[in-house]
Backbone bond lengths (Angstrom), bond angles and torsions (degrees), N, CA, C in turn:
res aa  C-N    CA-C-N  psi(-1)  N-CA   C-N-CA  omega(-1)  CA-C   N-CA-C  phi
1 M - - - 1.449 - - 1.542 108.94 -
2 R 1.307 115.18 136.11 1.467 120.49 179.73 1.523 109.53 -76.54
3 L 1.326 115.16 140.68 1.452 120.19 176.69 1.523 110.32 -82.80
4 R 1.314 115.29 145.28 1.452 120.68 175.43 1.525 108.89 -72.95
5 T 1.322 115.49 160.13 1.462 120.66 -179.84 1.524 110.89 -57.97
6 R 1.332 117.12 -41.18 1.469 119.04 -178.81 1.530 111.34 -65.89
7 D 1.351 118.42 -30.73 1.466 119.45 176.67 1.523 110.47 -69.76
8 W 1.342 117.31 -40.56 1.457 120.43 177.07 1.526 110.40 -63.36
9 T 1.312 116.27 -43.09 1.468 120.47 180.00 1.519 109.90 -62.19
10 R 1.317 117.11 -45.94 1.459 121.83 177.99 1.526 110.97 -58.15
11 R 1.312 116.11 -44.87 1.469 120.39 -179.14 1.536 111.31 -61.81
12 V 1.322 116.42 -42.43 1.470 120.57 179.24 1.531 109.73 -63.54
13 V 1.329 117.23 -48.31 1.463 120.72 -178.77 1.532 109.70 -61.09
14 N 1.326 117.83 -43.38 1.466 120.12 -178.30 1.519 113.34 -66.77
15 V 1.339 116.96 -27.12 1.460 119.79 175.00 1.529 109.36 -76.72
16 L 1.327 116.90 -46.54 1.460 120.44 -177.09 1.533 112.84 -64.34
17 T 1.326 116.64 -31.03 1.474 119.82 -179.86 1.527 111.33 -91.87
18 L 1.321 116.36 9.46 1.464 125.65 174.21 1.516 114.81 71.27
19 A 1.325 119.09 4.36 1.459 120.21 -179.43 1.520 111.60 -65.02
20 T 1.327 117.38 -49.61 1.466 119.82 -179.31 1.525 111.60 -65.52
21 P 1.343 120.19 -43.19 1.462 118.05 175.47 1.535 113.27 -58.09
22 V 1.330 117.14 -39.30 1.470 119.50 177.12 1.528 109.88 -64.97
23 G 1.334 117.28 -41.83 1.458 120.89 176.83 1.534 111.95 -60.22
24 L 1.324 116.89 -40.95 1.458 120.86 178.99 1.530 111.00 -66.66
25 L 1.333 117.09 -39.12 1.477 120.04 176.31 1.515 111.52 -64.08
26 L 1.329 117.04 -42.11 1.472 120.14 177.29 1.530 110.40 -63.15
27 A 1.327 117.10 -41.49 1.468 120.57 179.53 1.530 109.81 -60.13
28 R 1.315 115.57 -44.57 1.470 119.57 179.43 1.527 111.32 -64.49
29 S 1.320 116.73 -45.97 1.472 119.43 -178.99 1.529 111.84 -68.05
30 G 1.338 117.75 -24.20 1.456 122.27 177.82 1.519 113.28 -91.41
31 H 1.345 116.80 12.29 1.458 123.32 175.90 1.526 113.77 57.79
32 A 1.334 115.70 36.86 1.459 121.16 -178.79 1.522 111.03 -90.77
33 T 1.301 115.07 161.61 1.455 123.55 173.73 1.510 108.11 -107.40
34 L 1.330 117.72 126.69 1.461 121.90 -179.89 1.518 111.46 -85.09
35 V 1.328 115.00 130.27 1.469 121.47 174.24 1.531 106.99 -132.99
36 P 1.331 117.34 150.20 1.475 119.85 177.72 1.525 110.57 -62.57
37 G 1.337 115.81 138.95 1.457 121.96 178.20 1.510 111.10 -116.46
38 P 1.328 116.90 -171.52 1.465 120.19 -177.97 1.525 112.07 -69.29
39 H 1.325 116.02 146.14 1.471 123.36 173.58 1.522 113.20 58.95
40 G 1.315 117.15 34.51 1.451 120.77 176.51 1.512 115.07 78.27
41 T 1.321 116.65 19.47 1.467 120.15 177.32 1.531 109.21 -88.76
42 W 1.326 114.94 172.45 1.463 122.69 171.97 1.512 107.82 -116.28
43 V 1.317 117.30 136.61 1.461 122.22 175.93 1.528 107.04 -110.69
44 A 1.321 115.29 121.19 1.464 121.94 179.38 1.518 106.83 -94.49
45 T 1.342 116.48 90.50 1.445 121.41 -177.75 1.532 110.63 -77.03
46 G 1.316 115.08 148.67 1.459 119.65 179.08 1.522 112.92 72.72
47 Y 1.321 117.13 24.71 1.477 120.71 179.56 1.526 109.05 -63.72
48 R 1.339 117.53 126.88 1.460 120.79 -172.57 1.515 115.58 -112.51
49 S 1.306 118.26 -10.65 1.453 119.96 -177.76 1.521 110.74 -74.87
50 R 1.318 116.63 150.56 1.461 120.79 177.33 1.538 111.08 -87.23
51 F 1.328 117.90 -6.33 1.467 122.01 179.42 1.513 108.14 -101.54
52 P 1.276 120.63 139.77 1.462 129.18 -15.90 1.529 110.37 -85.65
53 A 1.284 118.05 168.97 1.480 124.52 176.79 1.525 111.71 51.48
54 P 1.311 117.07 76.78 1.462 121.31 -171.88 1.525 116.29 -59.37
55 R 1.321 119.00 -25.36 1.467 119.92 -178.53 1.525 113.22 -97.67
56 A 1.301 118.47 -6.51 1.472 121.30 -177.53 1.532 110.19 -76.13
57 P 1.336 117.25 135.16 1.452 119.64 177.42 1.540 112.62 -72.28
58 A 1.344 115.98 -20.84 1.464 120.74 178.15 1.516 108.18 -152.05
59 V 1.314 114.76 143.28 1.476 122.29 176.61 1.519 106.89 -137.11
60 T 1.327 116.57 135.94 1.454 120.04 179.25 1.514 110.30 -107.84
61 I 1.324 115.15 131.65 1.466 123.24 174.54 1.515 106.25 -126.54
62 G 1.324 117.13 111.44 1.462 120.55 -175.95 1.513 109.60 63.27
63 D 1.314 116.85 -123.34 1.470 122.05 178.77 1.535 111.39 -103.35
64 V 1.310 117.93 21.22 1.451 122.37 -178.34 1.521 110.06 -116.63
65 V 1.328 116.38 121.71 1.455 122.09 176.12 1.526 107.70 -97.34
66 L 1.324 116.20 112.99 1.457 121.90 177.86 1.521 106.63 -84.64
67 L 1.328 117.39 109.13 1.462 122.64 -170.08 1.522 111.06 -108.63
68 R 1.323 115.94 122.60 1.461 121.63 179.99 1.536 112.36 -99.72
69 L 1.326 118.16 -1.85 1.447 122.03 -178.49 1.518 110.92 -89.57
70 D 1.343 116.09 143.78 1.446 118.82 172.47 1.526 108.80 -79.83
71 D 1.330 117.88 174.45 1.464 122.07 -175.90 1.527 112.41 -59.43
72 E 1.318 117.25 -38.81 1.470 121.17 -178.29 1.539 110.52 -65.82
73 R 1.310 117.67 -46.74 1.472 120.37 -179.86 1.523 110.87 -69.07
74 L 1.329 118.16 -35.77 1.456 120.28 176.65 1.525 110.80 -65.11
75 A 1.311 117.59 -36.36 1.469 121.41 178.87 1.534 111.48 -62.22
76 R 1.322 117.49 -28.06 1.466 120.76 177.84 1.526 111.69 -79.57
77 R 1.326 116.80 -7.31 1.474 122.23 179.18 1.527 109.08 -129.10
78 P 1.320 117.52 67.82 1.467 120.87 -171.04 1.521 114.41 -64.96
79 R 1.312 119.92 -17.70 1.473 121.72 -177.66 1.533 111.99 -99.88
80 L 1.320 118.28 1.06 1.459 121.11 -176.64 1.539 111.57 -61.81
81 L 1.315 118.04 -45.29 1.472 119.01 -178.84 1.519 112.08 -68.05
82 T 1.334 117.91 -28.84 1.457 120.37 173.81 1.529 109.28 -65.41
83 H 1.334 116.76 -44.95 1.474 122.27 176.94 1.533 109.63 -57.37
84 E 1.320 115.96 -49.34 1.462 119.62 -176.79 1.534 111.39 -66.82
85 S 1.331 117.92 -33.79 1.470 118.89 178.86 1.516 111.08 -67.73
86 R 1.328 118.10 -26.72 1.463 120.10 174.44 1.516 111.12 -66.35
87 H 1.318 117.30 -32.85 1.462 120.77 177.40 1.533 110.23 -64.93
88 C 1.325 118.55 -29.96 1.458 121.16 177.97 1.518 110.94 -58.21
89 G 1.327 116.27 -43.00 1.461 120.74 176.92 1.503 112.22 -65.38
90 Q 1.334 116.42 -35.04 1.466 120.44 177.53 1.515 110.49 -65.60
91 W 1.326 116.91 -40.38 1.467 119.80 176.51 1.529 110.31 -57.41
92 A 1.330 116.98 -43.84 1.469 120.70 -178.53 1.527 110.67 -67.21
93 C 1.333 116.96 -44.71 1.477 119.86 -179.22 1.519 112.77 -61.33
94 W 1.314 116.92 -32.51 1.473 121.13 -178.30 1.518 111.09 -98.61
95 L 1.341 116.98 18.86 1.470 124.24 174.48 1.520 112.82 59.09
96 G 1.337 114.36 44.63 1.459 121.01 170.48 1.505 115.54 54.24
97 M 1.318 115.40 -130.54 1.461 122.46 -175.65 1.530 111.82 -63.95
98 I 1.324 117.13 -16.76 1.456 120.68 -179.60 1.534 111.22 -72.49
99 G 1.320 117.22 -46.65 1.453 118.80 -172.40 1.518 117.22 -123.55
100 F 1.352 117.62 -28.20 1.450 118.26 -172.18 1.525 114.77 -63.86
101 P 1.318 121.09 -47.00 1.467 119.61 -178.33 1.532 112.94 -57.21
102 V 1.326 117.11 -41.60 1.468 120.37 179.67 1.534 109.88 -69.45
103 A 1.320 117.11 -46.08 1.475 119.87 -179.24 1.529 110.94 -62.37
104 Y 1.334 117.44 -42.27 1.454 120.15 178.84 1.531 111.19 -65.44
105 G 1.331 116.37 -40.48 1.471 120.36 177.99 1.515 112.19 -62.12
106 V 1.315 117.09 -43.35 1.466 121.15 177.56 1.533 110.07 -63.91
107 A 1.328 116.72 -43.70 1.470 120.32 179.26 1.528 110.90 -62.75
108 S 1.319 117.26 -35.90 1.467 120.81 177.15 1.526 111.38 -66.07
109 L 1.314 116.82 -41.73 1.472 120.76 178.75 1.536 111.02 -65.79
110 V 1.330 116.29 -42.34 1.465 119.89 177.77 1.532 109.41 -62.02
111 S 1.322 117.00 -41.60 1.460 120.44 178.37 1.526 110.27 -61.24
112 W 1.319 117.07 -44.75 1.473 120.59 179.45 1.535 109.90 -61.03
113 W 1.304 116.14 -41.87 1.468 120.57 179.90 1.527 111.15 -63.65
114 K 1.336 116.92 -39.44 1.461 121.07 -177.34 1.522 113.42 -76.44
115 V 1.333 117.89 -46.88 1.463 120.99 -170.48 1.532 113.94 -130.17
116 R 1.313 117.52 9.43 1.473 122.10 179.99 1.525 112.78 59.90
117 D 1.325 115.57 35.24 1.463 122.10 176.89 1.537 106.58 -149.85
118 F 1.325 116.38 135.34 1.472 119.43 -176.08 1.522 114.36 -71.98
119 A 1.346 118.20 -16.62 1.471 120.45 -174.62 1.517 114.99 -110.90
120 L 1.319 118.60 -37.23 1.461 121.29 -167.45 1.522 114.80 -60.01
121 A 1.322 118.04 -29.90 1.471 120.92 177.32 1.526 111.13 -118.00
122 N 1.322 116.31 14.86 1.463 121.91 176.85 1.534 107.36 -76.51
123 V 1.307 117.01 118.44 1.469 121.25 -175.67 1.520 112.78 -56.73
124 F 1.324 118.34 -32.92 1.458 120.89 179.95 1.536 110.52 -70.29
125 E 1.322 117.09 -41.29 1.464 120.05 178.59 1.528 110.95 -71.38
126 V 1.314 116.74 -38.68 1.470 120.44 178.75 1.519 109.44 -61.56
127 R 1.336 117.47 -46.69 1.475 120.77 -178.47 1.524 112.18 -70.61
128 A 1.323 117.78 -24.36 1.468 120.13 176.49 1.530 110.76 -82.02
129 G 1.345 116.98 -14.15 1.448 121.52 177.34 1.529 111.92 102.70
130 L 1.306 117.58 100.77 1.462 121.58 -177.97 1.520 112.54 -62.29
131 V 1.311 117.43 -39.71 1.473 120.79 179.22 1.529 109.23 -68.17
132 D 1.341 116.67 -46.62 1.477 119.58 -179.92 1.510 111.60 -60.21
133 G 1.323 117.30 -34.42 1.456 121.30 -179.96 1.521 113.91 -81.36
134 G 1.321 117.27 -5.88 1.457 120.69 179.17 1.507 114.37 85.41
135 Y 1.313 117.33 11.26 1.464 121.35 -179.91 1.517 111.79 -79.12
136 L 1.324 116.95 -29.83 1.465 123.39 177.98 1.513 109.46 -132.90
137 R 1.303 116.04 153.23 1.465 120.94 170.51 1.520 108.60 -82.05
138 P 1.319 118.18 152.79 1.477 119.97 177.86 1.525 111.32 -53.50
139 G 1.325 116.29 130.89 1.462 122.94 178.81 1.517 114.32 83.79
140 E 1.323 118.21 -5.71 1.462 120.92 179.86 1.532 108.71 -79.73
141 P 1.338 118.06 124.74 1.461 119.79 -178.79 1.532 111.53 -78.89
142 V 1.322 115.52 154.29 1.457 120.53 172.92 1.515 106.56 -90.46
143 S 1.310 116.64 123.69 1.457 121.07 177.18 1.515 108.65 -138.55
144 S 1.314 116.24 170.63 1.461 119.40 -177.54 1.538 111.62 -63.32
145 G 1.327 117.61 -20.64 1.451 120.51 177.83 1.527 114.31 -96.42
146 S 1.322 117.53 3.21 1.456 120.97 -177.30 1.509 111.16 -65.23
147 R 1.287 114.79 142.94 1.451 121.34 173.54 1.513 107.53 -126.69
148 R 1.288 116.77 151.77 1.432 121.86 -179.80 1.529 109.24 -68.54
149 P 1.341 118.17 134.00 1.455 119.55 178.99 1.528 110.78 -69.93
150 A 1.295 116.48 156.74 1.457 120.61 176.86 1.531 108.31 -63.69
151 R 1.329 115.56 134.47 1.459 120.44 -178.84 1.507 109.17 -87.50
152 P 1.353 116.48 142.76 1.460 120.15 178.98 1.515 111.24 -68.31
């Protein structure tokens, strides 16, 4: 499948800002296997390191999705890779290692302050799709009392 111009642009920005190279180094150090993902991303399957975000089933660094789920658990979350691929664009928009980690950290703290959860009001997670990322069930509203559902 041919990549769209915006996917190529994102990939170039994420390489130049060192986000994708850092993601590839983390994948290697976490003993993962790289496979092509959606929209020109890389999925590092079998990622075993606890860094970063030790409880997250998937973390995106540049154009690399560090995936801790096996095939069976991933099949129960068919929109997760779509959610994670949206984060790839966010890395590019925030100039990779230059701005994204700080911006995401601030957004997480603001989310915690607002709703006592690091993701539910985090603008990056909201724009990537809370339901797709498994933070909410379909039709579940975000409210100040919302809590993240138990992950499978």
